[in-house]
C-alpha positions as CSV (number, residue, x, y, z in Angstrom):
1,M,134.3,68.5,83.3
2,K,132.0,71.4,83.8
3,P,130.8,73.5,80.9
4,F,133.2,76.2,79.9
5,T,132.4,79.5,78.2
6,S,135.1,81.6,76.5
7,L,135.0,84.9,74.8
8,G,138.4,84.4,73.2
9,T,140.2,81.6,71.3
10,S,142.9,80.9,73.8
11,I,142.3,78.6,76.8
12,I,144.6,77.7,79.7
13,L,144.4,74.1,81.0
14,R,146.1,73.3,84.4
15,L,146.9,69.7,84.2
16,E,148.2,67.3,87.0
17,M,150.1,64.6,85.2
18,D,151.6,61.3,86.4
19,V,155.0,61.5,84.7
20,R,155.2,57.6,84.6
21,K,152.1,57.4,82.4
22,V,152.0,60.5,80.3
23,N,154.4,63.1,78.8
24,F,154.3,66.3,76.7
25,V,154.1,64.4,73.4
26,D,150.9,62.7,74.6
27,I,149.4,66.1,75.5
28,A,150.5,67.7,72.2
29,T,149.1,64.8,70.2
30,A,145.7,65.0,72.0
31,V,145.5,68.7,71.4
32,G,146.6,68.3,67.8
33,K,143.8,65.8,67.1
34,A,141.3,68.5,67.9
35,N,143.2,71.0,65.7
36,G,144.4,72.9,68.7
37,D,147.8,74.6,69.0
38,I,149.9,74.6,72.2
39,V,151.5,78.1,72.3
40,A,153.0,78.0,75.9
41,M,153.7,75.6,78.7
42,D,154.5,76.6,82.3
43,V,155.5,74.3,85.1
44,V,153.6,75.1,88.3
45,Q,155.2,72.4,90.4
46,S,157.0,69.2,89.8
47,S,158.3,66.0,91.5
48,N,159.6,62.6,90.4
49,E,156.1,61.3,90.1
50,V,153.7,64.2,89.5
51,T,154.0,67.4,87.6
52,V,151.5,70.3,87.4
53,R,151.6,72.4,84.3
54,D,149.7,75.2,82.6
55,Y,149.1,74.7,78.9
56,T,148.0,77.7,76.8
57,I,146.2,76.4,73.8
58,N,144.8,78.4,70.8
59,T,141.4,77.2,69.6
60,K,138.9,78.6,67.1
61,S,135.5,77.6,68.5
62,R,133.5,76.3,71.4
63,P,133.2,72.7,69.9
64,Q,137.0,72.7,69.4
65,I,137.5,73.5,73.1
66,D,135.3,70.6,74.0
67,D,137.3,68.3,71.7
68,V,140.6,69.4,73.3
69,I,139.2,68.8,76.8
70,N,137.7,65.4,75.9
71,N,140.9,64.2,74.2
72,I,143.1,65.1,77.2
73,E,140.6,63.6,79.7
74,A,140.9,60.3,77.8
75,L,144.6,60.1,78.5
76,P,145.7,57.9,81.4
77,G,147.4,59.7,84.3
78,V,146.1,63.2,83.5
79,E,143.7,65.2,85.7
80,I,142.4,68.6,84.5
81,I,142.5,70.8,87.5
82,T,141.1,74.0,85.9
83,V,140.0,75.4,82.6
84,S,140.3,79.1,82.1
85,D,141.1,81.8,79.6
86,R,142.4,85.4,79.7
87,T,139.0,86.6,80.9
88,F,139.1,84.3,83.9
89,L,142.7,85.2,84.6
90,S,141.9,88.9,84.6
91,H,139.4,88.3,87.5
92,I,141.8,86.4,89.8
93,G,142.0,88.2,93.1
94,G,139.3,90.7,91.9
95,K,139.7,93.6,89.5
96,I,140.0,96.6,91.9
97,E,141.8,97.6,95.0
98,V,141.9,100.5,97.5
99,R,145.0,102.7,97.7
100,A,146.0,105.5,100.0
101,T,146.2,109.0,98.5
102,R,149.4,109.7,100.5
103,P,152.0,107.5,102.2
104,I,152.4,107.0,105.9
105,Q,156.2,107.1,106.3
106,N,156.7,108.1,109.9
107,R,155.0,108.6,113.3
108,E,154.0,112.2,112.4
109,D,152.2,111.1,109.3
110,L,150.4,108.5,111.3
111,S,149.3,111.0,113.9
112,R,147.8,113.2,111.2
113,V,145.9,110.7,109.2
114,Y,144.8,108.6,112.2
115,T,144.9,109.2,116.0
116,P,145.2,111.7,117.5
117,G,145.1,114.2,114.6
118,V,142.0,112.8,112.9
119,A,139.9,113.7,115.9
120,S,139.8,117.4,115.0
121,V,138.6,116.5,111.5
122,C,135.9,114.3,113.0
123,E,134.8,117.1,115.3
124,A,134.6,119.6,112.3
125,I,132.3,117.3,110.4
126,A,130.2,116.6,113.5
127,K,129.5,120.4,113.7
128,D,128.9,120.7,109.9
129,Q,128.1,117.5,108.0
130,S,128.6,119.2,104.6
131,K,132.3,119.3,105.4
132,A,132.3,115.5,104.7
133,Y,132.3,116.4,101.0
134,K,135.7,118.2,101.4
135,L,137.4,116.1,104.1
136,T,136.4,112.6,103.2
137,I,136.0,110.5,100.0
138,K,132.2,111.3,99.9
139,S,132.5,113.9,97.2
140,N,133.9,111.4,94.6
141,T,132.5,108.0,95.7
142,V,129.6,106.0,94.3
143,A,128.1,102.8,95.7
144,I,127.4,100.3,93.0
145,V,124.6,98.3,94.6
146,S,123.0,95.1,93.4
147,D,121.1,92.1,94.8
148,G,122.1,89.9,91.8
149,T,118.5,89.4,90.6
150,A,118.8,90.6,87.0
151,V,122.5,90.3,86.0
152,L,123.2,91.0,82.3
153,G,121.4,88.2,80.4
154,L,122.0,85.7,83.2
155,G,119.0,86.6,85.4
156,D,118.8,85.9,89.1
157,I,122.3,84.5,89.9
158,G,122.7,86.0,93.4
159,P,124.9,88.5,95.0
160,Y,128.2,86.5,94.9
161,A,128.0,85.9,91.2
162,A,127.0,89.5,90.6
163,M,130.3,90.8,92.0
164,P,132.4,90.6,88.9
165,V,130.0,92.8,87.0
166,M,130.0,95.4,89.8
167,E,133.8,95.3,90.0
168,G,133.9,95.9,86.2
169,K,131.6,98.9,86.6
170,A,133.9,100.3,89.3
171,M,136.8,100.0,86.9
172,L,134.9,101.9,84.2
173,F,133.9,104.7,86.6
174,K,137.6,105.2,87.6
175,Q,139.2,105.0,84.2
176,L,136.7,107.0,82.3
177,A,135.5,109.6,84.9
178,K,138.0,109.4,87.8
179,V,135.0,108.4,90.0
180,D,135.7,105.9,92.8
181,G,133.1,103.1,92.8
182,F,132.6,100.5,95.5
183,P,130.8,97.3,94.5
184,I,128.2,96.3,97.1
185,C,126.2,93.1,96.6
186,L,123.4,92.6,99.1
187,D,122.3,89.2,100.2
188,T,118.6,89.9,100.3
189,K,115.8,90.3,97.8
190,D,113.5,92.0,100.3
191,T,112.7,95.5,98.9
192,E,112.5,97.2,102.3
193,E,115.7,95.6,103.5
194,I,117.5,96.9,100.4
195,I,116.1,100.4,100.8
196,E,117.0,100.5,104.5
197,T,120.5,99.1,104.0
198,I,121.3,101.7,101.3
199,V,119.9,104.6,103.4
200,R,122.0,103.5,106.4
201,M,125.2,103.4,104.4
202,A,124.6,106.5,102.4
203,P,126.7,108.9,104.6
204,A,129.9,107.4,103.1
205,F,128.9,108.0,99.5
206,G,128.2,110.9,97.1
207,G,125.9,108.9,95.0
208,I,124.1,105.5,94.5
209,N,124.2,103.5,91.3
210,L,121.6,100.8,91.4
211,E,122.5,97.8,89.2
212,D,121.0,94.6,88.0
213,I,117.9,94.6,90.3
214,S,114.8,93.0,88.9
215,A,111.6,94.8,87.9
216,P,109.3,95.9,89.3
217,R,111.2,96.0,92.6
218,C,113.8,98.3,91.1
219,F,111.2,101.0,90.5
220,E,110.1,101.0,94.1
221,I,113.7,100.9,95.4
222,E,114.8,103.8,93.3
223,K,111.7,105.9,94.1
224,A,112.1,105.4,97.8
225,L,115.8,106.2,97.8
226,R,115.3,109.4,95.7
227,E,112.7,110.6,98.3
228,R,114.8,109.8,101.3
229,L,118.3,110.7,100.2
230,D,119.9,114.0,99.3
231,I,122.4,112.4,96.9
232,P,122.0,111.3,93.3
233,V,120.4,107.8,92.9
234,F,120.6,106.4,89.4
235,H,119.4,102.9,88.2
236,D,121.6,102.4,85.2
237,D,119.6,99.5,83.7
238,Q,116.7,102.0,83.4
239,H,118.1,105.4,82.8
240,G,121.5,104.6,81.3
241,T,119.9,102.5,78.6
242,A,117.3,105.2,78.0
243,V,119.8,108.0,77.7
244,V,122.0,106.2,75.2
245,I,118.9,105.1,73.2
246,L,117.7,108.7,73.0
247,A,121.2,109.8,71.9
248,G,121.2,107.3,69.1
249,L,117.7,108.1,68.1
250,L,118.4,111.8,67.9
251,N,121.1,111.2,65.3
252,A,119.1,108.5,63.5
253,L,116.2,111.0,63.0
254,K,118.7,113.5,61.5
255,I,119.5,110.9,58.8
256,V,115.9,110.3,57.9
257,G,114.9,113.9,58.2
258,K,112.2,113.5,60.8
259,D,111.4,115.4,64.0
260,I,110.8,113.4,67.2
261,K,107.6,115.3,67.8
262,D,106.1,114.0,64.6
263,C,107.2,110.3,65.0
264,K,105.2,107.3,66.0
265,I,107.5,105.3,68.3
266,V,106.8,101.8,69.4
267,V,108.7,100.6,72.5
268,T,108.4,96.9,73.3
269,G,109.3,95.4,76.6
270,M,107.8,97.3,79.5
271,G,110.5,96.4,82.1
272,A,113.0,98.7,83.7
273,A,114.6,99.8,80.5
274,G,111.4,100.0,78.5
275,V,109.6,102.2,81.0
276,S,112.5,104.6,81.5
277,C,113.0,104.8,77.7
278,T,109.3,105.6,77.2
279,K,109.5,108.4,79.8
280,I,112.7,110.0,78.4
281,L,111.3,110.0,74.9
282,L,108.3,111.9,76.2
283,S,110.6,114.3,78.0
284,A,112.5,114.8,74.8
285,G,109.4,115.9,73.0
286,A,107.8,112.7,71.5
287,K,104.0,112.9,71.3
288,Q,103.1,109.4,70.1
289,V,104.8,106.7,72.0
290,I,103.2,103.3,72.2
291,G,104.2,100.7,74.8
292,V,103.9,97.0,74.1
293,D,104.5,94.0,76.3
294,R,103.7,90.3,76.4
295,D,99.9,91.1,76.7
296,G,100.0,93.5,73.7
297,I,99.6,97.2,73.4
298,L,99.3,99.1,76.7
299,S,95.9,100.8,76.5
300,R,93.7,102.9,78.8
301,S,90.9,100.5,78.0
302,V,92.6,97.9,80.2
303,T,93.2,98.0,84.0
304,Y,96.6,96.5,84.8
305,E,97.6,94.8,88.1
306,N,101.2,96.0,87.4
307,P,101.1,99.7,88.6
308,I,104.0,100.6,86.3
309,W,102.0,99.4,83.3
310,E,99.0,101.3,84.5
311,E,101.1,104.4,84.7
312,V,102.6,103.9,81.3
313,S,99.2,103.3,79.7
314,N,98.0,106.7,81.0
315,I,100.9,108.7,79.5
316,T,101.3,106.9,76.2
317,N,99.2,105.7,73.2
318,P,97.2,108.9,72.6
319,D,94.9,107.2,70.1
320,N,94.3,104.4,72.5
321,L,95.3,101.7,70.0
322,Q,94.7,98.1,71.0
323,G,96.1,94.8,69.7
324,E,99.5,93.2,69.3
325,L,103.0,94.4,68.3
326,K,102.2,94.0,64.6
327,D,99.2,96.3,65.0
328,A,101.2,98.9,66.8
329,L,103.9,98.9,64.1
330,I,101.6,99.9,61.2
331,G,102.8,103.3,60.1
332,A,105.4,103.5,62.9
333,D,108.6,105.5,62.3
334,V,110.6,103.9,65.1
335,F,110.8,100.5,66.8
336,I,112.7,100.3,70.1
337,G,113.0,96.8,71.5
338,V,114.2,96.1,75.0
339,S,112.5,92.7,75.3
340,R,113.6,89.4,73.8
341,G,115.0,88.1,70.6
342,N,113.3,87.3,67.3
343,I,109.9,88.9,67.9
344,L,110.2,91.4,65.0
345,S,109.8,90.0,61.5
346,K,110.8,91.5,58.2
347,E,107.2,91.6,57.2
348,M,106.3,93.6,60.2
349,V,109.1,96.1,59.4
350,Q,107.7,96.5,55.9
351,T,104.4,97.8,57.4
352,M,106.2,100.7,59.1
353,A,106.6,104.2,57.7
354,K,109.2,105.1,55.1
355,D,112.8,104.9,56.3
356,P,112.1,102.8,59.4
357,I,114.5,103.1,62.4
358,V,114.9,99.9,64.4
359,F,116.7,99.7,67.7
360,A,116.8,95.9,68.5
361,M,118.4,95.9,71.9
362,A,117.8,92.3,73.2
363,N,120.9,90.3,74.0
364,P,122.4,88.1,72.9
365,N,119.7,87.7,70.1
366,P,118.2,91.0,68.9
367,E,114.5,91.4,68.3
368,I,115.3,91.0,64.6
369,D,118.4,89.4,63.0
370,P,120.6,92.2,61.5
371,E,121.0,90.2,58.3
372,E,117.2,90.0,58.0
373,A,116.8,93.7,58.7
374,A,119.2,94.6,55.9
375,G,117.4,96.2,53.0
376,V,114.2,97.0,54.9
377,V,115.5,99.0,57.8
378,R,117.1,102.4,57.1
379,V,118.9,102.7,60.5
380,L,119.6,99.8,62.7
381,A,121.1,99.8,66.2
382,T,121.6,96.9,68.6
383,G,123.1,96.2,72.0
384,R,125.9,94.0,70.5
385,S,129.5,95.0,69.9
386,D,129.8,93.0,66.7
387,Y,127.4,95.2,64.7
388,P,127.5,98.9,64.0
389,N,125.7,101.4,66.3
390,Q,126.1,99.6,69.6
391,I,123.9,101.1,72.3
392,N,126.1,100.9,75.4
393,N,125.5,102.3,78.9
394,V,129.2,103.0,79.3
395,L,128.6,106.1,77.1
396,C,126.3,107.5,79.9
397,F,126.9,106.7,83.5
398,P,130.6,107.9,84.0
399,G,129.9,111.4,82.6
400,I,126.5,111.7,84.4
401,F,128.0,110.9,87.8
402,R,131.1,113.1,87.1
403,G,128.8,116.0,86.4
404,A,126.5,115.3,89.4
405,F,129.5,115.1,91.7
406,D,131.2,118.2,90.3
407,C,128.1,120.3,91.1
408,R,127.2,118.3,94.2
409,A,123.7,117.6,92.8
410,T,121.0,116.3,95.1
411,D,119.3,114.3,92.2
412,I,119.7,113.1,88.7
413,N,116.5,114.4,87.1
414,E,114.9,114.0,83.7
415,E,116.4,117.3,82.4
416,M,119.9,116.1,83.3
417,K,119.3,112.8,81.5
418,V,118.0,114.4,78.3
419,A,120.9,116.8,78.4
420,A,123.3,113.9,78.6
421,A,121.6,112.2,75.6
422,H,122.0,115.4,73.5
423,A,125.7,115.6,74.6
424,I,126.4,112.1,73.5
425,A,124.6,112.7,70.2
426,S,126.6,115.9,69.6
427,I,129.9,114.0,69.5
428,I,129.2,112.9,65.9
429,S,129.4,115.8,63.5
430,E,127.1,116.3,60.5
431,E,130.0,115.2,58.2
432,E,130.6,112.0,60.1
433,L,126.9,111.0,60.6
434,N,125.6,108.1,58.5
435,E,123.5,105.0,58.9
436,Q,126.4,102.9,60.2
437,Y,127.6,105.6,62.7
438,I,124.9,107.3,64.8
439,I,126.6,106.7,68.2
440,P,130.2,107.4,69.3
441,S,132.6,104.8,70.5
442,V,132.8,104.1,74.3
443,F,136.5,105.0,73.9
444,N,135.9,108.4,72.5
445,D,137.6,110.7,75.0
446,R,135.2,113.5,74.4
447,V,132.1,111.7,75.7
448,V,132.6,112.0,79.4
449,K,133.6,115.7,79.2
450,N,130.6,116.5,77.0
451,V,128.2,114.6,79.2
452,R,129.6,116.1,82.4
453,D,129.3,119.6,81.1
454,A,125.7,119.1,79.9
455,V,124.7,117.5,83.2
456,V,126.2,120.3,85.3
457,N,124.4,122.9,83.2
458,A,121.1,121.1,83.5
459,A,121.5,120.6,87.2
460,I,122.2,124.3,87.8
461,K,119.3,125.3,85.5
462,T,116.8,123.0,87.4
463,G,118.0,124.0,90.9
464,V,119.4,120.6,92.0
465,A,123.1,121.8,92.1
466,R,124.4,122.7,95.5
467,K,127.5,124.4,94.0
468,V,128.6,125.8,90.7
469,P,132.0,124.3,89.6
470,R,134.8,126.7,89.1
471,D,134.9,126.3,85.3
472,K,131.2,127.2,85.1
473,R,131.7,130.3,87.4
474,K,134.4,131.6,85.1
475,K,132.2,131.2,82.1
476,K,129.3,133.0,83.7
477,T,131.6,135.9,84.8
478,A,133.0,136.2,81.3
479,E,129.5,136.3,79.8
């Protein structure tokens, strides 16, 4: 039996059973020996000799699941066909579908949406390509593009295995912001091939969301696409993370009574998220940001082969500090980790300034264990849902694209990202704000609207909006 990973406590075993050798009591006994509980049994097919049944079994832990499986496998006349849970079942057949916006009920309907009526619409767009925004799905459609090289915490698992993540993102776009997302996983790791493929398919989309593409290739791909396309290009692993981190930090700083301009901020992990986080902090007014990676503090005294590190070293670390993470943290107000687990010790935190803020974002193991941080960290945030203050990109990308689409933006620039961060932070009132609540829930229905409005305003102000939404025109006229 292959390893099985479950997020829940309920598993579903599909068993093929020789009815002459085994029966329900045997199965129940095997499950009971592992302290499992059969809560449902469904017959899939049956004959005089063989029956196929689905058993839903409640369990409490991964070892218990293994015990259940081992006990059943030991029974004569039983073959385990599949092991799944509700998560796996929710993915059967995929999680999204395409639906028509209007029915085709008769020949007249057919002639309007397809031939011959569609020809006149095609001709109108051929004369003026901007009409594609009004007459096709382009105005509300984002391509969610990945090559499967940096998927969640799984790494390079390839384009096929990346699809469930991209489908999930499409669901979030639709439910939270009414944006139609199409998952597209490319079977190539060649940077130029990825760029050219996206450029060629761009006419059908209003925006491009790059996802789970490994660094440093992701930087080059995004840069090239932003230069060549006139639609928003957003690498969520970089910028989504950075926006939500900034939002949480703005509120954390309110709690400790500090200004971002006066803070010493250490960012460790100079990959996609770390670099983007560094840049957005500078855009938000931070003056003393220090980048740290596996080779230590990024310093102007060193020439780096990695061009991204070279760039970061030239815009950060104003005092040109050198050394390791522990050296950078002395007197620091903020630690932001987007690297790997268990690299930050309690002793290192104790060298930081009064009321230290720690964002330990590594998954599944944060840079410091939250239990160890208790008592020495004033405000703690992680990327995990089982601790307070989860930094989650879902707070960001739906509203950003909703705003970019509503004003038909040509880009998602730094001003729009900073505005989005302030909008997310503003959801939490002064009365609600505390050490355990610096970032709103992903299910807070005000998040998308606030982010959308802030992004539209910033796009108009910075000149990347091609139209002013109706609600913004009304407001301007009233003023």
